C-alpha positions as CSV (number, residue, x, y, z in Angstrom):
1,M,-45.5,-12.2,44.1
2,L,-47.8,-12.4,46.6
3,N,-48.0,-16.1,46.3
4,I,-51.1,-16.5,44.5
5,S,-50.3,-19.1,42.9
6,N,-48.7,-22.4,43.7
7,D,-46.3,-21.9,41.0
8,R,-42.6,-20.6,43.2
9,I,-40.7,-18.3,41.2
10,D,-37.6,-19.4,39.6
11,T,-34.3,-18.6,42.0
12,D,-32.1,-18.8,38.8
13,D,-34.2,-16.4,36.2
14,L,-33.7,-13.8,38.9
15,D,-30.1,-14.2,38.7
16,R,-30.3,-14.0,34.7
17,Y,-32.2,-11.1,35.4
18,P,-31.5,-9.3,38.0
19,L,-34.0,-6.8,39.4
20,K,-32.8,-4.4,41.9
21,T,-36.8,-3.8,42.9
22,L,-37.6,-7.7,43.7
23,Q,-33.9,-7.5,45.1
24,E,-34.9,-4.7,47.7
25,L,-38.1,-6.4,48.9
26,P,-37.9,-7.9,52.5
27,H,-37.1,-11.2,53.4
28,P,-39.8,-13.0,54.6
29,D,-38.0,-14.5,57.3
30,S,-37.5,-10.7,58.8
31,A,-40.3,-11.0,60.9
32,R,-39.4,-13.9,62.4
33,R,-36.3,-12.5,63.5
34,L,-38.3,-9.3,64.9
35,G,-40.3,-11.7,67.0
36,R,-37.8,-13.4,68.4
37,W,-36.1,-10.3,69.3
38,M,-38.9,-9.1,71.2
39,T,-39.6,-12.5,73.3
40,F,-35.9,-12.5,73.6
41,F,-36.4,-8.7,75.2
42,L,-39.5,-9.9,76.9
43,I,-37.7,-12.9,78.8
44,V,-35.0,-10.4,79.7
45,G,-37.3,-8.5,81.2
46,I,-38.8,-10.7,82.7
47,I,-35.7,-12.0,84.4
48,V,-34.4,-8.7,85.5
49,M,-38.0,-7.8,86.7
50,F,-36.8,-10.4,89.4
51,L,-33.7,-9.4,90.2
52,P,-32.7,-7.9,93.5
53,W,-33.3,-3.6,94.2
54,R,-31.6,-2.4,97.1
55,Q,-34.1,0.1,98.7
56,N,-32.9,3.6,99.8
57,I,-33.8,6.7,101.4
58,T,-32.7,10.2,99.6
59,G,-31.4,12.7,101.6
60,T,-29.1,16.2,101.4
61,G,-27.6,18.2,103.5
62,K,-23.6,19.1,104.3
63,I,-20.2,18.0,105.9
64,T,-20.2,19.4,109.9
65,A,-18.1,17.9,112.6
66,L,-19.3,14.7,114.7
67,T,-18.7,16.9,118.2
68,P,-19.3,20.2,119.2
69,K,-16.2,21.4,120.2
70,D,-15.1,20.5,116.2
71,R,-17.5,22.5,114.9
72,P,-16.7,26.2,113.8
73,Q,-17.1,28.5,116.5
74,T,-17.1,32.4,117.3
75,V,-14.1,34.0,119.2
76,Q,-15.7,36.3,121.9
77,N,-14.0,38.6,124.2
78,A,-15.1,39.1,127.8
79,V,-15.0,42.5,128.1
80,A,-15.8,45.3,126.5
81,G,-12.9,47.5,125.0
82,R,-10.4,48.9,122.4
83,I,-9.0,47.2,119.7
84,E,-5.3,47.8,120.1
85,R,-3.7,45.5,117.4
86,W,-4.6,42.3,115.6
87,L,-2.1,39.5,115.3
88,V,-3.5,37.5,113.1
89,K,-5.4,37.6,110.0
90,D,-7.4,35.1,108.0
91,G,-6.8,31.9,106.8
92,D,-3.6,31.9,109.8
93,Y,-3.3,28.1,111.5
94,V,-3.1,29.2,115.7
95,K,-2.7,27.4,118.5
96,K,-4.1,27.2,121.9
97,G,-3.5,30.1,124.3
98,D,-1.8,32.4,120.9
99,T,-2.7,35.9,121.0
100,L,-5.2,36.9,118.6
101,L,-5.8,40.7,119.5
102,V,-5.5,43.3,122.2
103,I,-7.7,45.4,123.2
104,S,-7.6,48.4,126.2
105,D,-9.8,49.1,128.4
106,I,-12.2,51.7,127.7
107,K,-14.1,51.9,131.9
108,D,-13.1,55.0,133.4
109,E,-12.7,53.2,137.0
110,Y,-10.2,51.2,135.1
111,F,-8.1,54.0,133.8
112,D,-5.7,53.8,136.2
113,P,-3.0,52.2,135.2
114,N,-1.7,51.8,139.2
115,L,-4.8,50.4,139.6
116,P,-3.5,47.0,142.0
117,Q,-1.3,48.8,143.6
118,R,-4.1,51.3,145.3
119,L,-6.5,48.2,145.6
120,D,-3.8,46.9,147.8
121,E,-3.0,49.6,149.6
122,Q,-6.8,49.8,150.8
123,L,-6.7,46.6,151.3
124,A,-4.1,46.5,153.5
125,A,-5.7,49.6,155.4
126,K,-9.1,47.6,155.9
127,I,-6.7,45.0,157.5
128,G,-5.6,47.5,159.7
129,S,-8.7,48.7,160.7
130,Q,-9.6,44.4,161.7
131,D,-6.4,44.2,163.6
132,A,-7.7,47.1,165.8
133,Y,-11.2,46.0,166.4
134,E,-9.6,42.9,167.2
135,A,-7.4,44.6,169.6
136,K,-11.0,46.4,171.0
137,I,-12.5,43.1,171.2
138,T,-9.8,41.6,173.4
139,A,-9.7,44.7,175.1
140,L,-13.5,44.9,176.2
141,D,-13.2,40.9,177.1
142,G,-10.5,41.7,179.5
143,Q,-12.6,44.7,180.8
144,I,-15.6,42.3,181.6
145,A,-13.6,39.7,183.1
146,A,-11.8,42.2,184.9
147,L,-16.1,43.6,185.5
148,D,-16.9,40.2,187.0
149,A,-14.3,39.8,189.1
150,G,-14.3,43.1,190.8
151,V,-18.3,42.7,191.5
152,K,-18.0,39.8,193.2
153,V,-15.6,41.6,195.7
154,S,-17.3,44.7,195.8
155,L,-20.6,42.6,196.3
156,E,-19.2,40.2,198.7
157,A,-17.4,43.1,201.1
158,A,-21.2,45.1,201.0
159,R,-23.1,41.3,202.0
160,N,-20.8,41.6,204.3
161,R,-21.6,44.6,205.5
162,V,-25.3,44.2,205.8
163,K,-24.7,40.7,207.8
164,Q,-22.7,43.8,210.1
165,A,-25.3,45.8,210.2
166,Q,-28.3,43.1,210.4
167,Y,-26.0,41.8,213.4
168,K,-25.8,45.4,215.2
169,L,-29.5,45.9,214.8
170,D,-29.6,42.7,216.5
171,S,-27.9,44.3,219.3
172,D,-29.3,47.5,219.9
173,I,-32.3,45.9,219.7
174,A,-31.6,43.4,222.2
175,D,-30.1,46.1,224.5
176,L,-33.6,48.2,224.0
177,R,-34.9,45.3,224.9
178,A,-33.2,45.2,228.2
179,A,-33.7,49.2,228.6
180,Q,-37.1,48.4,228.3
181,R,-37.4,45.8,231.0
182,N,-35.0,47.9,233.4
183,Y,-37.3,50.9,232.8
184,Q,-40.4,48.9,233.6
185,I,-38.1,47.2,236.9
186,A,-37.7,50.9,237.9
187,L,-41.6,52.1,237.4
188,D,-42.1,49.4,239.6
189,R,-39.9,50.1,242.0
190,I,-41.2,53.5,242.4
191,A,-44.7,52.6,242.7
192,R,-43.5,50.6,245.7
193,Y,-41.5,53.2,247.4
194,E,-44.0,55.7,246.5
195,K,-46.9,54.0,248.8
196,A,-43.7,53.4,251.6
197,Y,-43.0,57.1,251.1
198,Q,-46.6,57.7,252.0
199,D,-46.7,55.3,254.8
200,G,-43.4,56.7,256.2
201,L,-41.3,54.3,255.9
202,I,-38.8,55.9,254.0
203,S,-37.9,59.5,253.5
204,L,-38.6,61.5,250.8
205,T,-34.8,62.1,250.0
206,D,-35.1,58.0,248.4
207,L,-38.2,58.9,246.7
208,E,-36.7,62.0,244.9
209,T,-33.5,59.7,243.8
210,R,-35.9,56.8,242.8
211,R,-37.3,58.8,241.0
212,R,-34.4,60.4,239.4
213,T,-33.1,56.3,238.7
214,V,-36.5,56.1,236.8
215,Q,-35.8,58.7,234.8
216,Q,-32.3,57.9,234.0
217,E,-33.6,54.3,232.7
218,N,-36.4,56.2,230.7
219,A,-33.9,58.3,229.1
220,L,-31.6,55.2,228.5
221,V,-34.4,53.8,226.9
222,V,-35.0,56.4,225.0
223,T,-31.3,56.5,224.0
224,E,-32.0,52.9,223.1
225,Q,-35.2,53.3,220.4
226,N,-32.7,56.1,218.8
227,V,-29.7,53.5,218.4
228,V,-32.0,51.0,217.3
229,A,-33.0,53.4,214.1
230,T,-29.7,54.5,213.4
231,S,-29.3,50.7,213.1
232,R,-32.1,49.8,211.1
233,Q,-31.2,52.8,208.9
234,A,-27.2,51.0,208.8
235,L,-28.9,48.4,207.6
236,L,-31.1,49.6,204.7
237,N,-28.1,52.0,203.4
238,A,-25.7,48.9,203.1
239,R,-29.1,46.6,201.6
240,L,-29.1,50.1,199.1
241,D,-25.4,50.2,198.9
242,L,-25.7,46.2,197.5
243,G,-28.4,46.9,195.4
244,T,-26.3,50.4,194.0
245,I,-23.2,47.6,193.4
246,E,-25.3,45.0,191.6
247,A,-27.0,48.0,189.5
248,K,-24.0,49.6,188.5
249,Y,-22.2,46.3,187.7
250,R,-25.1,45.5,185.3
251,E,-24.8,48.7,183.9
252,D,-21.2,48.3,183.4
253,L,-21.2,44.6,181.9
254,A,-24.0,46.4,179.2
255,K,-21.8,49.4,178.0
256,A,-18.6,46.8,177.7
257,K,-21.1,43.9,176.4
258,S,-22.8,47.1,174.1
259,D,-19.2,48.4,173.0
260,R,-18.1,44.8,172.2
261,S,-20.9,44.4,170.0
262,S,-20.2,46.9,168.4
263,A,-16.6,46.7,167.8
264,V,-17.7,43.1,166.6
265,S,-20.4,44.1,164.1
266,S,-17.8,47.0,163.0
267,R,-15.2,43.6,162.1
268,T,-17.1,41.6,161.2
269,Q,-18.3,44.7,158.2
270,T,-14.3,45.0,157.9
271,E,-13.7,41.6,157.0
272,G,-16.8,42.1,154.4
273,E,-15.1,44.7,153.0
274,I,-11.5,43.0,152.8
275,A,-13.3,40.3,150.9
276,Q,-14.8,43.0,148.0
277,L,-11.6,44.1,148.2
278,R,-9.9,41.0,147.6
279,N,-12.7,40.1,145.1
280,K,-11.7,43.1,142.9
281,I,-8.4,42.5,142.7
282,T,-8.6,39.3,141.7
283,N,-11.6,40.6,138.9
284,V,-8.9,43.4,138.1
285,D,-6.2,40.9,137.4
286,I,-8.7,38.5,135.6
287,R,-10.0,41.8,133.6
288,R,-6.2,42.6,132.6
289,D,-5.3,39.1,131.7
290,R,-8.5,39.9,128.9
291,Y,-7.3,42.7,127.3
292,V,-5.5,39.6,125.4
293,V,-7.8,37.6,123.0
294,R,-6.8,33.9,123.1
295,A,-7.7,31.0,120.9
296,P,-9.7,28.9,123.0
297,Q,-7.9,25.9,121.0
298,N,-6.3,24.6,117.8
299,G,-7.3,25.7,114.2
300,Y,-8.1,28.6,111.4
301,V,-9.1,31.8,112.3
302,V,-12.0,33.1,109.1
303,Q,-14.0,36.0,109.2
304,P,-12.8,38.4,111.3
305,A,-15.9,40.6,112.4
306,K,-13.9,43.6,114.2
307,T,-10.8,44.8,111.7
308,G,-10.3,48.2,112.5
309,I,-7.8,49.7,114.6
310,G,-9.4,52.0,117.4
311,E,-12.8,50.1,116.9
312,T,-15.1,49.8,120.1
313,I,-16.1,46.2,121.2
314,K,-18.9,44.7,123.4
315,E,-18.7,42.2,126.0
316,G,-19.4,39.0,124.2
317,E,-19.2,40.6,120.9
318,P,-17.7,38.0,118.4
319,I,-14.4,39.2,116.8
320,A,-14.2,36.3,114.5
321,T,-14.6,32.6,113.7
322,L,-11.7,30.0,114.7
323,Q,-12.3,26.1,112.3
324,P,-11.0,23.5,114.9
325,D,-7.8,21.6,113.2
326,R,-8.8,17.8,112.5
327,P,-12.4,17.4,113.7
328,Q,-13.9,14.4,113.5
329,L,-16.1,14.7,110.4
330,A,-20.0,13.2,110.0
331,V,-22.0,14.2,107.3
332,E,-26.0,15.6,108.6
333,L,-28.3,14.4,106.4
334,Y,-32.2,15.5,106.5
335,V,-34.7,13.4,105.5
336,R,-38.2,13.2,104.9
337,A,-40.4,12.6,108.4
338,M,-42.4,9.5,107.1
339,D,-39.2,7.7,106.3
340,V,-37.5,8.5,109.7
341,P,-39.2,5.5,111.6
342,L,-38.0,3.6,108.7
343,I,-33.6,4.1,110.0
344,Q,-32.0,2.4,112.0
345,H,-28.9,3.6,113.9
346,G,-26.0,1.3,112.0
347,R,-27.8,2.1,108.9
348,I,-24.9,1.9,106.0
349,V,-25.1,5.5,103.7
350,R,-23.7,5.8,100.8
351,L,-22.2,10.0,100.4
352,Q,-22.0,11.9,97.4
353,F,-19.8,14.7,98.1
354,D,-20.1,17.8,96.0
355,G,-16.6,18.3,93.8
356,W,-16.5,14.6,93.9
357,P,-17.5,13.3,90.5
358,A,-19.5,9.7,90.9
359,I,-21.7,7.1,89.4
360,Q,-24.1,5.8,91.9
361,F,-26.9,3.5,90.8
362,S,-28.9,3.7,94.0
363,G,-30.6,0.1,93.9
364,W,-27.0,-1.7,92.7
365,P,-25.0,0.4,95.6
366,S,-21.2,-2.4,94.8
367,V,-21.6,-1.2,91.2
368,A,-21.6,2.6,92.4
369,V,-18.7,4.9,91.4
370,G,-17.2,7.5,93.5
371,T,-19.5,7.4,96.3
372,F,-18.4,6.5,99.5
373,A,-19.5,4.8,102.5
374,G,-21.0,5.8,105.9
375,K,-23.4,4.6,108.8
376,V,-25.8,6.3,110.6
377,A,-24.6,7.1,114.3
378,V,-27.4,9.6,115.6
379,I,-31.0,10.5,114.3
380,D,-32.6,13.4,115.8
381,A,-35.5,13.0,118.4
382,V,-36.6,16.2,117.0
383,S,-38.1,17.6,113.4
384,S,-35.9,20.7,111.7
385,T,-37.3,23.9,111.3
386,N,-38.5,22.8,107.6
387,G,-40.0,19.2,108.8
388,T,-37.6,16.9,107.8
389,Y,-35.4,15.3,110.3
390,R,-31.6,15.1,110.3
391,L,-29.0,12.2,110.9
392,L,-25.5,12.4,111.5
393,I,-23.7,9.7,109.0
394,T,-20.1,8.8,110.6
395,P,-17.4,7.4,108.0
396,T,-17.3,3.6,107.9
397,T,-15.6,1.3,105.3
398,Q,-16.6,-1.8,103.4
399,A,-14.8,-4.0,100.8
400,G,-13.6,-2.1,97.8
401,D,-14.3,1.3,99.6
402,Q,-12.2,4.6,99.9
403,P,-12.1,6.2,103.1
404,W,-13.2,9.6,103.0
405,P,-10.9,12.5,100.9
406,E,-9.0,14.2,103.5
407,Q,-9.9,17.6,101.1
408,L,-13.6,17.7,102.9
409,R,-14.5,20.9,104.0
410,I,-17.2,21.8,106.8
411,G,-20.6,22.7,105.5
412,S,-19.7,21.2,101.9
413,G,-22.7,19.7,100.2
414,V,-23.1,16.1,100.0
415,Y,-25.9,13.5,98.4
416,G,-27.0,10.6,100.3
417,W,-28.7,7.9,100.2
418,V,-29.7,5.1,103.4
419,M,-29.7,1.5,102.5
420,L,-32.4,-0.7,103.5
421,D,-33.6,-4.5,103.1
422,D,-33.3,-5.9,99.0
423,V,-36.5,-6.4,97.7
424,P,-37.7,-7.2,93.5
425,I,-37.7,-4.6,91.1
426,W,-41.2,-5.4,90.5
427,Y,-42.2,-5.0,93.8
428,E,-39.7,-1.8,94.0
429,L,-42.0,-0.5,90.6
430,W,-44.7,-1.1,92.0
431,R,-44.0,0.9,95.5
432,M,-43.2,3.6,93.5
433,L,-46.4,3.2,91.1
434,N,-48.5,3.3,93.9
435,G,-46.8,5.8,96.1
436,F,-45.6,3.8,99.5
437,P,-42.6,4.1,101.8
438,P,-40.3,1.4,101.6
439,S,-40.8,-1.4,103.7
440,L,-38.8,-3.7,106.0
441,Q,-38.2,-7.1,105.9
442,A,-38.8,-7.5,110.0
443,E,-40.2,-5.0,112.9
444,P,-36.8,-3.1,114.0
445,E,-36.1,-4.6,117.4
446,K,-37.2,-3.2,120.3
447,G,-34.8,-1.5,122.8
448,V,-33.5,0.2,119.0
449,K,-33.0,3.8,119.3
450,L,-35.0,5.3,116.1
């Protein structure tokens, strides 16, 4: 049995004498078959080690909208007020401009139901004041023009009087000089007549006559001197009148210009008040229109923040959330900071959505079932709060892929694999054992935004 001797057991004897124990002993060829199987698996394993494996970067995230306008937004009221009635409920589909909520004002300055009419009356009164100031300015302009015209005539007349007084003074001065010359001649004559009288050539009567003539000439000189003084005084008075006219004109002109400036200032102030009233009227009209909160775009109303009738809301306070209709879906995928330099725009991503069963072979995406294709559209330039970087993945299709399901909802969870380059399986195992990051076959092209 142990093959100690060279004699073999006759198999015919085994057939004649069936021994169960002997038959249950292992066949001598079992070890050879085991060795062959192990060799086969070793060869297969070596071959598998050289099969291609698609490197990938995993990440988790959620479904979102690609553009901000398609993402869930809060509907806010522009003015503080009191809720009067709701016209929608949770889940209602609304179109742009549909009424969501009606509120009433809570500020006492807007309580008057006839406030627009009151403001219109105030505006009409202010416009009347503006017209009155315009008329006053026009009248003052006419007054200034009349002063200019009148003062020209008055000044010309005053200048003429000054000239006349000057001419008269000159004439009187000439008469005075003539009288003085005559008086001097009379003095010369009386001296001769005095000597002639002493010589007995003329009588005393003639001498007295000559003396009376001298006195007359002297009186005439005094008279002419008085006339000259009067003429000088008249000239001074004429010049004073000229200066008085100019001063009076300047005073009246300054007063008229001051009144005009006051009227212009009042008109400007009235124009400002008119502008304020018009602004207030426009604000009141717009404010009354804001008592009705309307949908900013098509979508679904979800999660009203204020529900009770009679509740007060502040300015800019969220009152509901609106999910826009037909958003352009994308996936927010968050990856580690060490993997971001390896990801480029346009890289293919395999996505597994929550609620959709899938079998994923990350290294062999062609045999995966239940996953969907996407591509990297945006890579954030800054990290998120937890140190990861956000990728925005947009839909794309490859051969044999199905488009993204229509039942996807914003906020659903997603698990994704960013596909990189192919490497042998042995390299991937060696990389994972050493904790190395995935590698690229070539450096990213210059100008590619990472």
